[in-house]
C-alpha positions as a printed Julia matrix, in Angstrom:
233×3 Matrix{Float64}:
  18.99  28.91   21.48
  19.42  30.08   17.89
  17.4   27.82   15.57
  19.77  28.69   12.73
  22.25  26.22   14.2
  19.74  23.97   15.92
  19.88  20.31   14.94
  18.06  18.03   17.35
  16.84  14.44   17.39
  13.14  14.17   18.03
  12.41  11.29   20.31
   9.69  10.13   22.62
   6.95  11.97   20.76
   3.33  10.93   20.62
   2.52   8.67   17.7
   0.66  10.32   14.85
  -2.48   8.3    14.24
  -1.54   5.88   11.5
  -1.91   2.29   10.47
   0.92   0.02    9.31
  -0.28   0.48    5.72
   0.13   4.26    5.88
   3.19   6.07    4.64
   5.26   9.14    5.3
   7.86  11.17    3.42
  11.53  10.81    4.23
  11.76  14.61    4.5
   9.37  17.55    4.75
  10.74  21.03    4.07
   8.5   23.72    5.58
   8.8   27.43    4.91
   6.76  30.55    5.46
   5.56  32.52    2.45
   7.71  35.46    1.36
   7.05  39.12    2.19
   3.66  40.4     1.03
   2.22  43.63   -0.36
  -1.43  42.97    0.55
  -3.86  40.11    1.07
  -3.47  38.95   -2.52
   0.14  39.33   -3.66
   3.79  39.41   -2.62
   5.65  42.71   -2.56
   8.75  43.28   -4.72
  10.98  41.97   -1.92
   8.81  38.86   -1.6
   8.93  38.18   -5.33
  12.71  38.49   -5.22
  12.8   35.97   -2.35
  10.61  33.56   -4.34
  13.04  33.78   -7.25
  16.03  33.33   -4.94
  14.46  30.29   -3.27
  14.13  28.64   -6.68
  17.65  29.46   -7.83
  19.56  28.8    -4.64
  17.66  26.29   -2.48
  14.59  24.6    -3.96
  14.71  24.65   -7.77
  16.32  22.22  -10.17
  20.05  22.97  -10.27
  19.89  25.21   -7.17
  23.31  26.37   -6.02
  22.64  25.46   -2.36
  20.11  22.73   -3.02
  18.26  21.24   -0.07
  17.92  18.0    -2.03
  20.54  15.28   -1.94
  22.34  14.46   -5.22
  19.98  12.45   -7.39
  16.99  13.37   -5.21
  14.05  15.43   -6.42
  10.91  16.7    -4.7
   7.82  14.55   -4.93
   5.51  17.53   -4.49
   5.15  21.18   -3.57
   2.23  22.2    -1.34
   0.78  25.61   -0.52
  -2.16  27.29    1.18
  -3.57  30.75    0.31
  -2.17  33.01   -2.39
   1.09  34.13   -0.73
   2.59  30.63   -0.28
   1.41  29.7    -3.78
   3.24  32.69   -5.28
   6.3   31.98   -3.13
   6.76  28.37   -4.17
   5.62  28.42   -7.79
   8.99  29.49   -9.32
  10.73  26.52   -7.67
   8.0   24.04   -8.6
   8.09  25.16  -12.23
  11.78  24.29  -12.54
  10.9   20.67  -11.73
   7.89  20.61  -14.04
   5.6   20.09  -11.05
   2.29  21.73  -10.19
   1.74  23.16   -6.73
  -0.8   21.19   -4.72
  -2.88  24.1    -3.49
  -5.05  23.77   -0.38
  -6.69  27.03   -1.38
  -8.21  29.52    1.03
  -9.39  32.76   -0.58
  -8.74  35.97    1.42
 -11.87  37.63    2.79
 -11.31  40.55    5.14
 -14.93  40.54    6.31
 -14.81  37.0     7.66
 -11.48  36.68    9.49
 -12.76  34.07   11.95
 -14.25  31.96    9.17
 -10.96  32.17    7.26
  -9.03  30.98   10.33
 -11.32  28.0    10.74
 -10.93  27.2     7.05
  -7.13  27.44    7.39
  -7.34  25.04   10.34
  -9.21  22.52    8.21
  -6.91  22.87    5.22
  -3.84  22.47    7.41
  -5.31  19.3     8.9
  -6.08  18.02    5.41
  -2.54  18.71    4.19
  -0.99  16.98    7.2
  -3.23  13.96    6.69
  -2.2   13.74    3.04
   1.49  14.12    3.89
   1.38  11.26    6.34
  -0.8    8.83    4.4
  -0.37   9.16    0.64
   1.89   6.52   -0.84
   3.12   8.8    -3.63
   5.05  10.68   -0.91
   6.39   7.6     0.84
  10.15   7.83    1.31
  10.35  11.06   -0.69
  10.84  14.8    -0.1
   7.88  17.21   -0.01
   8.16  21.01    0.13
   5.42  22.85    2.04
   4.95  26.65    1.91
   2.39  27.88    4.42
   1.0   30.71    6.54
   3.28  31.06    9.56
   0.59  30.9    12.25
  -0.54  27.53   10.96
   3.03  26.25   10.97
   3.37  27.02   14.67
   1.49  29.39   16.98
   1.16  29.16   20.73
  -1.87  31.49   20.64
  -3.67  29.58   17.89
  -3.13  26.28   19.65
  -4.52  27.82   22.85
  -7.53  29.33   21.04
  -8.36  25.91   19.58
  -7.47  23.82   22.58
  -8.37  20.18   22.09
  -7.81  20.4    18.33
  -4.64  20.1    16.31
  -4.48  23.11   14.01
  -0.76  23.7    13.33
   1.89  21.62   11.62
   3.83  21.73   14.88
   1.02  19.71   16.45
  -0.03  17.63   13.47
   3.48  16.55   12.48
   4.61  16.12   16.11
   7.4   18.7    15.93
   8.16  18.67   19.62
  11.62  20.2    19.18
  10.4   23.14   17.1
   9.72  26.61   18.53
   6.19  26.98   19.9
   5.48  29.86   17.51
   6.87  30.88   14.16
   8.39  34.31   14.68
   6.42  37.23   13.19
   9.66  38.84   12.01
  11.11  35.87   10.14
  10.56  35.07    6.48
  14.01  33.54    6.15
  13.93  30.04    7.65
  13.3   26.47    6.58
  12.1   23.85    9.02
  13.46  20.52    7.81
  11.88  17.39    9.25
  13.25  13.88    8.61
  11.5   10.52    9.0
  12.68   6.94    9.05
  10.83   4.2     7.1
   7.84   2.87    8.97
   8.07   5.48   11.74
   5.44   8.26   11.6
   7.31  10.27   14.24
  10.12  12.55   13.04
  13.65  11.45   13.87
  15.34  14.82   13.27
  14.41  18.51   13.16
  16.53  21.35   11.8
  15.79  25.07   11.55
  17.92  26.45    8.73
  18.33  30.14    7.92
  18.05  31.22    4.29
  21.44  32.81    3.7
  21.54  33.86    0.07
  24.59  34.56   -2.05
  24.97  37.08   -4.9
  22.88  38.34   -6.62
  20.37  37.8    -3.78
  22.66  38.48   -0.82
  20.8   41.7     0.07
  17.66  39.76    0.99
  16.89  40.04    4.72
  18.18  37.07    6.75
  17.82  38.0    10.43
  18.38  35.53   13.23
  15.32  33.91   14.76
  13.06  36.55   16.4
  15.51  39.35   15.53
  13.96  42.63   14.26
  13.64  42.81   10.5
  12.55  46.33    9.45
  13.63  46.08    5.81
  10.38  44.58    4.53
   8.43  47.5     6.01
  10.9   50.04    4.59
  10.48  48.34    1.22
   6.73  48.88    1.3
   5.81  45.33    2.34
   3.07  44.54    4.81
   3.74  42.5     7.95
């Protein structure tokens, strides 16, 4: 099934631990960070995608806005430097800071970094589903793809919930975020008083001019352009 046209109700999912006084957004928009040059920065292609995301999907006055007329995002969230750089241009158009669950890259301590990413992802999910300033509103979340969804990561940390797929109960989402895809949104909708999502959509980022040359492969389709452009997987 091609997630680009996948729109499914999410029913019968386990209840996220919550009390009646807790809250949840009406919509969470999740995306992977754009293409990167190294552990610290986006490559040229990634910076172009960040600009395009602001102008065509996520920024104020975007031509293909993901926000309903009259709606505006309550917050932008990010983890590590790549998601922060990806989402900052859009957040700036709304006059909003990025809520950064920061994890600093450290190539000598990969396992420690993964554990820290687990903790920061859990913290972000807890905030999303409990803070009243997000109640009934839209929140945009840019993240590292393995902590959005990863079959391997979930297996490695069996008995814990370490991905948004687990933490936000995204039972209809793919089990892993594809390594080759930088060009999708996962859009999750909630109903008032219900901490379980009522709808999940995977939407491909199809840009128009002047950004129409940005890669937009189907889910799990090969995407060599970022490597040809000098970007790192």
